[in-house]
C-alpha angles and dihedrals in degrees: 000000000000091000091054092051090050092052091050090053090053091052091052111124130195114223119217108209109192124218107282095204091050090050090052093049094047092043090223132127119241116239119225117249123221134203119215117242124215100234101019136053127254113303115209115233124227119269117271119259114249118207114203129191120241112264094013118113118231097238097041125090119241112250113239114250123220116250118261110251124200118244116269113279115252117229097210113131134193119228120229139160093265098046141278117328124202122236117267119256092254090069089073088064104030103021100085114113097014120137118256090217090074090067093065124078124239113269103231096172094052094049092044090055089059091061113089100209096177093053093049094049092047089053091050092050091048093052093041096058098046135045120282133204118261125210091226110105094214094050109043095167130024135157118270112238128208124233092260097048124096114242097193119067106243123207118238114270115247110212098177102069097146122065125178128202092239135022112262097202100258143043130213134190133207128232090268092053100257113150116234113187122208122240133211121257091249092056091045091051091049090050092055092046092053090048090057089053089054093051103272096125126196092253091053091048091049090053094050092046091050092051094049093046091047092051091051092046092051089052091050090050092058105276116223092352091065103026108056134117092255093058102053092126091068105052112172119244121221126186119205118205107196136173132206097272144077092283088056090052089053089054092049090051090052091049092053092055091046090052089052088057093057095261118143103239125191115191120203114200123150121229109266129183094221128025133165121277093238090056091049091053092049092049090054091053091045091056091054089056090062093248121160118240125193132179101195131067089225090068093059119099117272095206119071116276129211098253140000119207112203118209098149099111126083130200094216102044115038090168091081088089089074093060117104094231090053093052092046092050093047091049092050091050092051093047096045091070092215121136113265128219115195118203116209096342120194122266122270095248094062092051092048090050088066090051095243142080128244115314092223118045106227128203094198133021127197120208127194124234097328126015128250124224097270125185131234093273090068093073119205112001123225129185125213129198112238094184102257113165121235091246089063090056091047090052090064095041100262120135102213137186117172114259093190101085108181095347137076095210122043131176120243127212129198109262 
């Protein structure tokens, strides 16, 4: 195999291809060149390949062509802030037939001088002060209004929509300016009794009060910033202080709704021999919501909690303040340093009759339907809608239009 490769290398020949163009110009044929081999004689090479141009005879000489010259350079320049700039190279190919006006910039100063600003503004002022013609056939002339003027004729706003038969001692107003007068406890009690005659039972009122109080408590606890699935390790703790009366049943209803919203609720209610039927029913529902109920102050948390809801006081029996369990619960609430929300607190006159203020200083107080004349110890006053129809208010001599708007709980301010 190696001998065969060596023999092939010895037979290798180098071809000498002459210049084809030179052969065409000299009109001569190139002779093949041979290389002598060692063992063999001269081997003639193949004839050289001649490449001819199309349309050119073989024996004729190619006529010399003139060199291609670029088109004459245009001297047009484009003005700019830094100085004249020459046209780009593409203009030599694509610039024929273009308008010379495109090379000049727009004269802003010259066109601005053509605008008579004073005349235009004087015309606007002249048309703005007087009447102008309208295109509407039925209204040929009408006043021209400015952008800050009201086109529609608005009726005067009535802020006093609620009137009571007798002055309750205090007036409040909402954020929108509506006046909400206070009522006496006797008129408020009569209003609730008439509502029961019209079908708004005590159980229904307890449910609505519990929902409104729960909604307000959830807002005070932080709302969606505190109660969300990503913050389950910091559940808020709420302590309910309730007594054996209707106000206590309202607090238990609120605690049940709070427990349904993943709030840790601790209910304090002493052991009584006899309690109202509505309170018994609410306690049964509260137990089904996995709420915690204690009957001793020692079982309440020692560290501060997030919120304390006070439902210890009663409108009918102010002597409960003399009970040991009441004093112990009030002392714990004042020492815990947690904010206090009072639901349906008693009127100021009953507290002053005992010669003392409220036992528990509240930061917020929630009234039902219409507010009572609360004192300074009640904190900020809020009003909740318990769903009483207007006919119920008219039955007790109250002209009533709802001040709640789109909410069920609104804040009240001293007028």
